C-alpha distance (Angstrom), angle and dihedral (degrees) to the residues before:
residue distance angle dihedral
M1 . . .
S2 3.77 . .
W3 3.76 116.5 .
D4 3.80 92.7 -168.6
S5 3.80 93.1 100.4
Y6 3.82 87.6 64.7
L7 3.78 87.7 66.0
D8 3.79 91.7 60.2
N9 3.80 90.0 49.0
L10 3.80 91.0 47.6
I11 3.81 92.3 52.8
A12 3.81 90.6 46.9
Q13 3.84 90.1 52.2
S14 3.84 90.1 57.7
K15 3.78 94.6 62.1
D16 3.78 118.4 122.5
S17 3.83 126.4 -143.0
S18 3.79 90.9 -80.6
G19 3.80 91.6 54.3
S20 3.82 97.1 -108.6
A21 3.82 114.8 141.5
H22 3.83 117.0 -133.8
I23 3.81 96.5 -161.6
D24 3.78 120.9 75.6
K25 3.81 100.6 168.7
A26 3.79 134.4 22.7
C27 3.81 145.5 159.2
I28 3.77 140.9 -177.6
I29 3.82 120.2 -135.3
G30 3.78 133.3 -178.1
K31 3.82 117.1 -97.8
D32 3.77 90.1 -139.4
G33 3.81 105.3 69.4
G34 3.81 99.9 -23.4
A35 3.81 100.3 -95.0
K36 3.80 111.3 171.4
W37 3.79 115.9 -107.1
T38 3.80 93.1 -178.0
T39 3.81 123.7 51.8
D40 3.79 129.9 -118.5
A41 3.79 88.0 -128.0
H42 3.82 92.9 78.2
A43 3.84 111.4 103.1
S44 3.81 91.0 -124.6
A45 3.78 98.2 40.0
L46 3.82 118.9 143.9
K47 3.81 98.0 -139.7
L48 3.76 106.5 -145.7
T49 3.77 119.3 -177.4
A50 3.80 117.1 -123.8
P51 3.83 93.3 -105.9
E52 3.84 91.6 48.5
A53 3.82 90.7 51.2
A54 3.80 92.0 45.4
N55 3.82 92.1 51.2
I56 3.80 92.2 49.4
A57 3.83 92.0 47.4
K58 3.78 92.1 47.8
A59 3.80 92.3 54.1
F60 3.80 94.1 47.5
K61 3.77 94.2 44.3
S62 3.83 92.0 51.0
G63 3.79 95.1 37.2
D64 3.79 88.1 -133.0
F65 3.82 110.0 129.1
T66 3.83 96.6 169.1
P67 3.86 91.5 105.3
F68 3.83 86.8 59.1
Q69 3.77 90.8 49.5
A70 3.80 91.9 48.7
S71 3.82 101.8 38.8
G72 3.82 106.9 14.5
I73 3.76 128.0 -124.0
H74 3.76 118.8 -70.4
C75 3.83 121.8 -146.9
E76 3.79 123.7 165.9
G77 3.79 89.5 -9.4
Q78 3.82 92.5 -57.1
K79 3.78 121.2 118.3
Y80 3.79 115.8 -136.9
R81 3.79 122.9 -165.1
F82 3.75 115.6 -118.0
L83 3.85 111.2 -114.7
R84 3.80 104.8 174.1
E85 3.78 148.5 -35.4
V86 3.79 123.2 -132.7
D87 3.80 122.0 -151.9
G88 3.83 93.3 -32.1
K89 3.83 89.6 -73.3
A90 3.81 107.2 78.2
V91 3.82 133.0 46.3
M92 3.78 129.0 -174.0
A93 3.82 126.1 -162.1
K94 3.83 136.5 170.9
M95 3.79 140.9 -170.5
K96 3.77 121.3 -165.1
D97 3.84 111.8 -109.9
H98 3.83 90.8 8.9
G99 3.80 102.7 69.4
A100 3.76 128.5 -128.0
I101 3.79 139.5 -71.6
T102 3.76 131.7 -143.3
L103 3.78 122.6 -161.7
Q104 3.80 126.2 -173.6
S105 3.78 131.6 173.4
S106 3.73 132.8 -142.1
T107 3.82 122.8 -172.3
T108 3.84 95.0 -72.3
A109 3.85 106.6 4.2
I110 3.80 141.6 57.2
V111 3.82 118.4 -144.4
I112 3.80 112.0 -152.3
A113 3.81 125.8 -173.2
H114 3.80 135.6 176.7
C115 3.78 120.9 -141.3
P116 3.83 111.5 -157.2
E117 3.81 120.2 -123.7
G118 3.81 107.8 -80.9
G119 3.83 92.0 24.9
Q120 3.78 123.8 117.7
Q121 3.79 109.8 -101.8
G122 3.83 89.2 -163.5
C123 3.83 89.1 66.0
C124 3.81 89.5 46.7
N125 3.81 89.6 51.0
K126 3.80 90.7 51.7
G127 3.82 93.3 51.5
V128 3.83 92.3 48.5
D129 3.81 90.8 47.3
V130 3.81 92.5 52.5
I131 3.80 93.7 52.7
A132 3.82 95.5 41.1
K133 3.84 91.0 50.5
Y134 3.81 90.6 46.5
L135 3.83 90.5 53.9
E136 3.83 89.3 45.6
G137 3.80 88.7 53.5
L138 3.79 89.5 54.4
G139 3.79 89.5 53.6
M140 3.78 91.5 -106.0
């Protein structure tokens, strides 16, 4: 099964009232080890390296986000500064001139999206939340 169609849905969920999407790249990885569920072939794929995905998965699986607080969150080779964690399930980070990222876990997956500089991270957060909760509802 290809999970790439979930990326299109995720981007659509980030649209504001004027119809502008606030996610330009996204991916879904496994919570256990960080294996990619979506492919890098999708036009809007957030292309994490294997070590980046593994580090993200390790933090979400353990519930310990102090490495993010100390060293930031790395996606596509870019370091983002940790902003906050919500209920042990969602993490937000930002880097000036590079946009922001939102990460949220379900039972077995982590949904990750990038909001371009100038975009509204709140709309990005909403889109990520919708997909993470949908996966949670499926027992994933």
